[in-house]
N, CA, C and O atoms as CSV, one atom per row, in Angstrom:
chain,resi,resn,atom,element,x,y,z
A,1,UNK,N,N,6.214,55.388,-15.934
A,1,UNK,CA,C,7.328,54.200,-16.360
A,1,UNK,C,C,6.214,53.534,-17.046
A,1,UNK,O,O,5.066,53.304,-16.665
A,2,UNK,N,N,6.838,53.271,-18.179
A,2,UNK,CA,C,6.285,52.117,-19.271
A,2,UNK,C,C,6.249,50.598,-19.168
A,2,UNK,O,O,6.793,50.056,-18.206
A,3,UNK,N,N,5.710,49.968,-19.996
A,3,UNK,CA,C,5.581,49.035,-19.498
A,3,UNK,C,C,5.862,48.090,-21.287
A,3,UNK,O,O,5.496,48.256,-22.450
A,4,UNK,N,N,6.696,47.134,-20.526
A,4,UNK,CA,C,7.373,46.298,-21.866
A,4,UNK,C,C,7.749,45.112,-21.587
A,4,UNK,O,O,8.251,44.645,-20.565
A,5,UNK,N,N,7.337,44.437,-23.038
A,5,UNK,CA,C,7.628,42.417,-23.292
A,5,UNK,C,C,8.966,42.317,-23.715
A,5,UNK,O,O,9.317,42.727,-24.821
A,6,UNK,N,N,9.879,41.702,-22.759
A,6,UNK,CA,C,10.936,40.931,-23.328
A,6,UNK,C,C,10.896,39.720,-23.629
A,6,UNK,O,O,10.760,38.772,-22.855
A,7,UNK,N,N,11.097,39.691,-25.587
A,7,UNK,CA,C,10.901,38.162,-25.805
A,7,UNK,C,C,11.966,37.592,-26.458
A,7,UNK,O,O,12.342,37.830,-27.605
A,8,UNK,N,N,12.497,36.709,-25.540
A,8,UNK,CA,C,14.046,36.307,-25.456
A,8,UNK,C,C,13.993,34.982,-26.424
A,8,UNK,O,O,12.900,34.418,-26.476
A,9,UNK,N,N,15.118,34.407,-27.229
A,9,UNK,CA,C,15.226,32.973,-27.935
A,9,UNK,C,C,16.625,32.873,-27.888
A,9,UNK,O,O,17.228,33.666,-28.611
A,10,UNK,N,N,17.378,31.984,-27.120
A,10,UNK,CA,C,18.319,31.468,-26.684
A,10,UNK,C,C,18.987,30.732,-27.641
A,10,UNK,O,O,18.421,29.747,-28.116
A,11,UNK,N,N,20.839,31.249,-28.250
A,11,UNK,CA,C,21.127,30.517,-28.816
A,11,UNK,C,C,21.315,29.064,-28.696
A,11,UNK,O,O,20.953,28.580,-27.624
A,12,UNK,N,N,21.884,28.146,-29.717
A,12,UNK,CA,C,21.794,27.017,-29.078
A,12,UNK,C,C,23.299,26.526,-28.106
A,12,UNK,O,O,23.307,25.444,-27.520
A,13,UNK,N,N,24.240,27.273,-28.066
A,13,UNK,CA,C,25.135,26.708,-27.615
A,13,UNK,C,C,24.322,27.118,-26.020
A,13,UNK,O,O,24.181,26.234,-25.175
A,14,UNK,N,N,23.862,28.475,-25.784
A,14,UNK,CA,C,23.288,28.732,-24.538
A,14,UNK,C,C,21.862,27.798,-24.364
A,14,UNK,O,O,21.435,27.672,-23.216
A,15,UNK,N,N,21.353,27.349,-25.133
A,15,UNK,CA,C,20.283,26.363,-24.903
A,15,UNK,C,C,20.369,25.180,-24.328
A,15,UNK,O,O,19.410,24.585,-23.837
A,16,UNK,N,N,21.970,24.625,-24.370
A,16,UNK,CA,C,22.520,23.304,-24.261
A,16,UNK,C,C,22.603,23.305,-22.710
A,16,UNK,O,O,22.259,22.323,-22.052
A,17,UNK,N,N,22.981,24.226,-22.267
A,17,UNK,CA,C,23.432,24.352,-20.981
A,17,UNK,C,C,22.056,25.188,-19.961
A,17,UNK,O,O,21.839,26.281,-19.439
A,18,UNK,N,N,21.400,23.873,-20.119
A,18,UNK,CA,C,20.084,24.181,-19.193
A,18,UNK,C,C,19.997,23.922,-17.933
A,18,UNK,O,O,19.253,24.595,-17.220
A,19,UNK,N,N,20.709,22.948,-17.462
A,19,UNK,CA,C,21.331,22.978,-16.126
A,19,UNK,C,C,21.456,24.314,-15.573
A,19,UNK,O,O,20.713,24.715,-14.677
A,20,UNK,N,N,22.488,25.091,-16.150
A,20,UNK,CA,C,23.207,26.464,-15.770
A,20,UNK,C,C,21.943,27.127,-15.841
A,20,UNK,O,O,22.674,28.090,-16.070
A,21,UNK,N,N,20.716,27.600,-15.876
A,21,UNK,CA,C,20.112,28.319,-16.575
A,21,UNK,C,C,19.551,29.288,-15.366
A,21,UNK,O,O,19.194,30.459,-15.494
A,22,UNK,N,N,19.561,28.633,-14.362
A,22,UNK,CA,C,19.515,29.374,-12.841
A,22,UNK,C,C,20.252,30.343,-12.663
A,22,UNK,O,O,19.840,31.316,-12.032
A,23,UNK,N,N,21.499,30.295,-13.175
A,23,UNK,CA,C,22.695,30.732,-12.731
A,23,UNK,C,C,22.777,31.956,-13.052
A,23,UNK,O,O,22.703,32.977,-12.369
A,24,UNK,N,N,23.062,31.658,-14.993
A,24,UNK,CA,C,22.747,32.192,-16.056
A,24,UNK,C,C,21.678,33.387,-15.982
A,24,UNK,O,O,21.993,34.509,-16.378
A,25,UNK,N,N,20.592,33.154,-15.538
A,25,UNK,CA,C,19.939,33.622,-15.545
A,25,UNK,C,C,19.731,35.033,-14.604
A,25,UNK,O,O,19.184,36.098,-14.890
A,26,UNK,N,N,20.477,34.525,-13.231
A,26,UNK,CA,C,20.892,35.407,-11.947
A,26,UNK,C,C,21.850,36.519,-12.796
A,26,UNK,O,O,21.392,37.653,-12.932
A,27,UNK,N,N,22.771,36.297,-13.191
A,27,UNK,CA,C,23.863,36.834,-13.774
A,27,UNK,C,C,23.309,37.756,-14.633
A,27,UNK,O,O,23.500,38.886,-14.184
A,28,UNK,N,N,22.680,37.766,-15.719
A,28,UNK,CA,C,22.089,38.500,-16.592
A,28,UNK,C,C,21.026,39.487,-15.810
A,28,UNK,O,O,21.119,40.605,-16.317
A,29,UNK,N,N,20.084,39.467,-14.789
A,29,UNK,CA,C,18.985,40.003,-13.771
A,29,UNK,C,C,20.148,40.618,-13.233
A,29,UNK,O,O,20.046,41.831,-13.421
A,30,UNK,N,N,21.134,40.352,-12.690
A,30,UNK,CA,C,22.236,41.429,-12.009
A,30,UNK,C,C,22.744,42.569,-12.982
A,30,UNK,O,O,22.842,43.708,-12.525
A,31,UNK,N,N,23.131,42.271,-14.546
A,31,UNK,CA,C,23.753,42.856,-14.958
A,31,UNK,C,C,22.749,43.712,-15.533
A,31,UNK,O,O,23.285,44.748,-15.927
A,32,UNK,N,N,20.997,43.690,-15.824
A,32,UNK,CA,C,20.543,44.733,-15.785
A,32,UNK,C,C,20.009,45.802,-15.015
A,32,UNK,O,O,19.667,46.941,-15.331
A,33,UNK,N,N,20.012,44.981,-13.578
A,33,UNK,CA,C,20.208,45.682,-12.296
A,33,UNK,C,C,21.084,47.256,-12.525
A,33,UNK,O,O,20.823,48.432,-12.275
A,34,UNK,N,N,22.096,46.604,-13.064
A,34,UNK,CA,C,23.341,47.133,-12.694
A,34,UNK,C,C,23.489,48.390,-13.585
A,34,UNK,O,O,23.819,49.538,-13.286
A,35,UNK,N,N,23.139,47.821,-14.791
A,35,UNK,CA,C,23.241,48.953,-15.628
A,35,UNK,C,C,21.694,49.692,-15.922
A,35,UNK,O,O,21.580,50.678,-16.650
A,36,UNK,N,N,21.144,49.378,-15.588
A,36,UNK,CA,C,19.512,49.752,-15.671
A,36,UNK,C,C,18.890,50.031,-14.353
A,36,UNK,O,O,18.085,49.163,-14.013
A,37,UNK,N,N,18.983,50.600,-13.870
A,37,UNK,CA,C,18.487,50.660,-12.470
A,37,UNK,C,C,17.246,50.339,-11.933
A,37,UNK,O,O,16.748,49.579,-11.103
A,38,UNK,N,N,16.774,51.657,-13.133
A,38,UNK,CA,C,14.970,51.857,-12.898
A,38,UNK,C,C,14.497,51.070,-13.536
A,38,UNK,O,O,13.352,51.441,-13.793
A,39,UNK,N,N,14.733,50.039,-14.023
A,39,UNK,CA,C,14.011,48.563,-14.822
A,39,UNK,C,C,13.241,48.243,-13.502
A,39,UNK,O,O,13.787,48.437,-12.416
A,40,UNK,N,N,12.043,47.778,-13.594
A,40,UNK,CA,C,11.861,47.014,-12.701
A,40,UNK,C,C,10.981,45.670,-13.112
A,40,UNK,O,O,9.904,46.040,-13.581
A,41,UNK,N,N,11.079,44.456,-13.088
A,41,UNK,CA,C,10.743,43.470,-13.589
A,41,UNK,C,C,9.493,42.675,-12.657
A,41,UNK,O,O,9.553,42.255,-11.502
A,42,UNK,N,N,8.224,42.648,-13.752
A,42,UNK,CA,C,7.120,42.232,-13.171
A,42,UNK,C,C,6.489,40.820,-13.471
A,42,UNK,O,O,5.420,40.421,-13.007
A,43,UNK,N,N,7.082,40.327,-14.076
A,43,UNK,CA,C,6.844,39.042,-14.601
A,43,UNK,C,C,7.773,37.980,-15.293
A,43,UNK,O,O,8.140,38.331,-16.414
A,44,UNK,N,N,8.137,37.011,-14.956
A,44,UNK,CA,C,8.845,36.226,-15.967
A,44,UNK,C,C,8.571,34.730,-16.104
A,44,UNK,O,O,8.340,33.988,-15.149
A,45,UNK,N,N,8.614,34.401,-17.242
A,45,UNK,CA,C,8.320,32.860,-17.916
A,45,UNK,C,C,8.992,32.363,-18.889
A,45,UNK,O,O,9.489,33.050,-19.782
A,46,UNK,N,N,9.077,31.043,-18.804
A,46,UNK,CA,C,9.321,30.509,-19.803
A,46,UNK,C,C,8.523,29.818,-20.812
A,46,UNK,O,O,7.471,29.286,-20.455
A,47,UNK,N,N,8.894,29.763,-22.020
A,47,UNK,CA,C,7.740,29.047,-23.244
A,47,UNK,C,C,8.339,28.035,-24.024
A,47,UNK,O,O,9.467,28.019,-24.519
A,48,UNK,N,N,7.606,27.348,-24.062
A,48,UNK,CA,C,7.404,26.211,-25.559
A,48,UNK,C,C,7.092,26.948,-26.623
A,48,UNK,O,O,5.942,27.375,-26.720
A,49,UNK,N,N,7.960,27.204,-27.517
A,49,UNK,CA,C,7.148,27.791,-28.784
A,49,UNK,C,C,8.755,28.526,-29.383
A,49,UNK,O,O,9.913,28.340,-29.007
A,50,UNK,N,N,8.244,29.284,-30.311
A,50,UNK,CA,C,9.544,30.412,-30.887
A,50,UNK,C,C,10.222,31.179,-30.022
A,50,UNK,O,O,11.365,31.437,-30.398
A,51,UNK,N,N,9.945,31.568,-29.132
A,51,UNK,CA,C,10.805,32.060,-27.879
A,51,UNK,C,C,10.835,31.202,-26.905
A,51,UNK,O,O,9.989,30.337,-26.679
A,52,UNK,N,N,12.423,31.562,-25.932
A,52,UNK,CA,C,12.327,30.932,-24.806
A,52,UNK,C,C,11.930,31.430,-23.787
A,52,UNK,O,O,11.547,30.728,-22.851
A,53,UNK,N,N,11.933,32.541,-23.752
A,53,UNK,CA,C,11.587,33.206,-22.082
A,53,UNK,C,C,10.634,34.518,-22.627
A,53,UNK,O,O,10.953,35.143,-23.638
A,54,UNK,N,N,9.561,34.812,-21.912
A,54,UNK,CA,C,9.081,36.104,-21.553
A,54,UNK,C,C,9.205,37.074,-20.705
A,54,UNK,O,O,8.412,36.859,-19.789
A,55,UNK,N,N,9.825,38.095,-20.519
A,55,UNK,CA,C,9.654,39.151,-19.226
A,55,UNK,C,C,8.952,40.437,-19.529
A,55,UNK,O,O,9.354,41.200,-20.408
A,56,UNK,N,N,7.907,40.666,-18.797
A,56,UNK,CA,C,7.073,41.925,-18.314
A,56,UNK,C,C,8.079,42.864,-17.707
A,56,UNK,O,O,8.798,42.383,-16.831
A,57,UNK,N,N,8.202,43.793,-17.947
A,57,UNK,CA,C,8.896,44.929,-17.080
A,57,UNK,C,C,8.331,46.468,-17.241
A,57,UNK,O,O,7.549,46.876,-18.099
A,58,UNK,N,N,8.741,46.955,-16.534
A,58,UNK,CA,C,8.466,48.415,-16.674
A,58,UNK,C,C,9.935,49.217,-16.781
A,58,UNK,O,O,10.939,48.811,-16.195
A,59,UNK,N,N,9.904,50.454,-17.646
A,59,UNK,CA,C,10.868,51.217,-17.894
A,59,UNK,C,C,10.754,52.644,-18.150
A,59,UNK,O,O,9.744,52.974,-18.771
A,60,UNK,N,N,11.725,53.745,-17.743
A,60,UNK,CA,C,10.910,55.174,-18.073
A,60,UNK,C,C,11.270,55.397,-19.763
A,60,UNK,O,O,11.061,56.550,-20.140
A,61,UNK,N,N,11.832,54.348,-20.927
A,61,UNK,CA,C,11.610,55.179,-22.031
A,61,UNK,C,C,12.027,54.110,-23.107
A,61,UNK,O,O,12.670,53.194,-22.594
A,62,UNK,N,N,11.852,53.992,-24.338
A,62,UNK,CA,C,12.193,52.881,-24.986
A,62,UNK,C,C,13.941,53.300,-25.395
A,62,UNK,O,O,14.075,53.194,-26.614
A,63,UNK,N,N,14.946,53.627,-24.873
A,63,UNK,CA,C,16.336,53.569,-24.653
A,63,UNK,C,C,16.351,52.589,-24.001
A,63,UNK,O,O,16.584,51.539,-24.600
A,64,UNK,N,N,16.092,52.544,-22.419
A,64,UNK,CA,C,16.221,51.726,-21.685
A,64,UNK,C,C,16.180,50.586,-21.714
A,64,UNK,O,O,17.020,49.764,-21.348
A,65,UNK,N,N,14.690,50.388,-22.380
A,65,UNK,CA,C,13.937,48.994,-22.942
A,65,UNK,C,C,15.641,48.766,-24.192
A,65,UNK,O,O,16.588,48.018,-23.949
A,66,UNK,N,N,15.491,49.659,-25.400
A,66,UNK,CA,C,17.161,48.596,-25.520
A,66,UNK,C,C,17.711,48.129,-25.505
A,66,UNK,O,O,17.968,47.078,-26.092
A,67,UNK,N,N,18.475,49.092,-24.336
A,67,UNK,CA,C,19.567,48.129,-23.106
A,67,UNK,C,C,19.107,47.233,-22.871
A,67,UNK,O,O,19.626,46.323,-23.518
A,68,UNK,N,N,18.128,46.815,-22.072
A,68,UNK,CA,C,17.474,45.347,-21.765
A,68,UNK,C,C,17.914,44.304,-23.099
A,68,UNK,O,O,18.562,43.257,-23.107
A,69,UNK,N,N,17.300,45.035,-24.134
A,69,UNK,CA,C,17.354,44.045,-25.162
A,69,UNK,C,C,18.738,43.088,-25.386
A,69,UNK,O,O,18.980,41.883,-25.313
A,70,UNK,N,N,19.831,44.835,-25.834
A,70,UNK,CA,C,21.142,44.567,-26.046
A,70,UNK,C,C,21.959,43.448,-25.172
A,70,UNK,O,O,22.872,42.693,-25.504
A,71,UNK,N,N,21.159,43.666,-23.711
A,71,UNK,CA,C,22.453,43.021,-22.305
A,71,UNK,C,C,21.595,41.288,-22.628
A,71,UNK,O,O,21.940,40.143,-22.333
A,72,UNK,N,N,20.676,41.711,-23.178
A,72,UNK,CA,C,20.093,39.941,-23.235
A,72,UNK,C,C,21.080,39.558,-24.611
A,72,UNK,O,O,22.047,38.859,-24.311
A,73,UNK,N,N,20.992,39.837,-25.736
A,73,UNK,CA,C,22.145,39.932,-26.699
A,73,UNK,C,C,23.473,39.439,-26.209
A,73,UNK,O,O,23.919,38.345,-26.556
A,74,UNK,N,N,23.936,40.040,-25.613
A,74,UNK,CA,C,25.334,40.039,-25.165
A,74,UNK,C,C,25.870,39.244,-24.129
A,74,UNK,O,O,27.028,39.126,-23.727
A,75,UNK,N,N,24.482,38.557,-23.660
A,75,UNK,CA,C,24.693,37.178,-23.029
A,75,UNK,C,C,24.373,35.987,-23.230
A,75,UNK,O,O,24.706,35.146,-22.394
A,76,UNK,N,N,23.532,35.551,-24.573
A,76,UNK,CA,C,23.711,34.442,-25.127
A,76,UNK,C,C,22.164,34.522,-26.045
A,76,UNK,O,O,21.798,33.638,-26.820
A,77,UNK,N,N,21.617,35.422,-25.831
A,77,UNK,CA,C,20.262,35.470,-26.948
A,77,UNK,C,C,20.623,35.810,-28.206
A,77,UNK,O,O,21.376,36.719,-28.557
A,78,UNK,N,N,19.891,34.822,-29.026
A,78,UNK,CA,C,19.852,35.030,-30.463
A,78,UNK,C,C,19.333,36.133,-30.738
A,78,UNK,O,O,19.931,37.107,-31.193
A,79,UNK,N,N,18.022,36.044,-30.444
A,79,UNK,CA,C,17.171,37.353,-30.464
A,79,UNK,C,C,16.709,37.338,-29.289
A,79,UNK,O,O,16.632,36.430,-28.461
A,80,UNK,N,N,16.275,38.857,-29.258
A,80,UNK,CA,C,16.062,39.873,-27.770
A,80,UNK,C,C,14.926,41.144,-28.607
A,80,UNK,O,O,15.108,42.178,-29.250
A,81,UNK,N,N,14.080,40.578,-28.283
A,81,UNK,CA,C,12.761,42.057,-28.658
A,81,UNK,C,C,11.926,42.589,-27.603
A,81,UNK,O,O,11.245,41.876,-26.866
A,82,UNK,N,N,11.997,44.106,-27.527
A,82,UNK,CA,C,11.340,44.340,-26.541
A,82,UNK,C,C,10.163,45.390,-27.113
A,82,UNK,O,O,10.397,46.418,-27.748
A,83,UNK,N,N,9.004,44.946,-26.781
A,83,UNK,CA,C,7.671,45.358,-27.261
A,83,UNK,C,C,6.846,46.274,-26.391
A,83,UNK,O,O,6.661,45.665,-25.338
A,84,UNK,N,N,6.425,47.133,-26.357
A,84,UNK,CA,C,5.569,48.332,-25.887
A,84,UNK,C,C,3.996,47.518,-25.777
A,84,UNK,O,O,3.177,47.083,-26.587
A,85,UNK,N,N,4.093,47.583,-24.580
A,85,UNK,CA,C,2.619,47.014,-23.984
A,85,UNK,C,C,1.747,48.265,-23.732
A,85,UNK,O,O,2.236,49.249,-23.177
A,86,UNK,N,N,0.731,48.240,-24.052
A,86,UNK,CA,C,-0.578,49.318,-24.170
A,86,UNK,C,C,-1.654,48.514,-22.869
A,86,UNK,O,O,-2.427,47.576,-23.060
A,87,UNK,N,N,-1.503,48.918,-22.140
A,87,UNK,CA,C,-3.074,48.909,-21.313
A,87,UNK,C,C,-4.414,48.372,-22.513
A,87,UNK,O,O,-4.495,49.046,-23.540
A,88,UNK,N,N,-5.175,47.462,-22.379
A,88,UNK,CA,C,-6.144,46.986,-22.601
A,88,UNK,C,C,-6.833,48.428,-22.989
A,88,UNK,O,O,-7.000,48.964,-24.085
A,89,UNK,N,N,-7.190,48.872,-21.556
A,89,UNK,CA,C,-8.406,49.980,-21.546
A,89,UNK,C,C,-7.809,50.999,-22.273
A,89,UNK,O,O,-8.632,51.544,-23.008
A,90,UNK,N,N,-6.492,51.547,-22.364
A,90,UNK,CA,C,-6.525,52.763,-23.495
A,90,UNK,C,C,-6.236,52.544,-24.338
A,90,UNK,O,O,-6.203,53.521,-25.087
A,91,UNK,N,N,-5.754,51.087,-25.029
A,91,UNK,CA,C,-6.317,50.277,-26.907
A,91,UNK,C,C,-7.812,51.031,-26.746
A,91,UNK,O,O,-8.057,51.999,-27.466
A,92,UNK,N,N,-8.483,50.703,-26.083
A,92,UNK,CA,C,-10.117,51.135,-26.265
A,92,UNK,C,C,-10.421,52.671,-26.444
A,92,UNK,O,O,-11.043,53.082,-27.423
A,93,UNK,N,N,-9.930,53.528,-25.409
A,93,UNK,CA,C,-9.441,54.651,-25.711
A,93,UNK,C,C,-9.780,54.823,-26.837
A,93,UNK,O,O,-10.839,55.073,-27.411
A,94,UNK,N,N,-8.524,54.626,-27.171
A,94,UNK,CA,C,-7.558,55.340,-28.886
A,94,UNK,C,C,-8.379,54.942,-29.778
A,94,UNK,O,O,-8.711,55.618,-30.752
A,95,UNK,N,N,-8.985,53.219,-29.387
A,95,UNK,CA,C,-10.137,53.234,-30.605
A,95,UNK,C,C,-11.146,53.701,-30.737
A,95,UNK,O,O,-11.713,53.474,-31.806
A,96,UNK,N,N,-11.646,54.326,-30.000
A,96,UNK,CA,C,-12.619,55.572,-29.821
A,96,UNK,C,C,-12.675,57.062,-30.658
A,96,UNK,O,O,-13.606,57.762,-31.056
A,97,UNK,N,N,-10.923,57.199,-30.725
A,97,UNK,CA,C,-10.542,58.166,-31.319
A,97,UNK,C,C,-10.807,58.215,-32.774
A,97,UNK,O,O,-11.049,59.310,-33.283
A,98,UNK,N,N,-10.787,57.127,-33.507
A,98,UNK,CA,C,-10.894,57.142,-34.762
A,98,UNK,C,C,-11.604,57.100,-34.994
A,98,UNK,O,O,-11.860,57.104,-36.198
């Protein structure tokens, strides 16, 4: 499994429903698990900045990560980006190869 980071920015309409956030988030997570059962979430954070949420998760490939982003967009995210996360030790190993 590969590690990905999902960065999500909600639309103003969805952001205005903060009191419903727990219910909306649970529905989103259920849909991700239903459509991408191989995805394993590691951490979920609320942010105060450009993005509203950050999720760290494992998926088998980029196509599955793309589905997670698309599900987020379909559920009220104005932006949803899945980034590949490479362990720090591996980055050091790659740097030594240059």
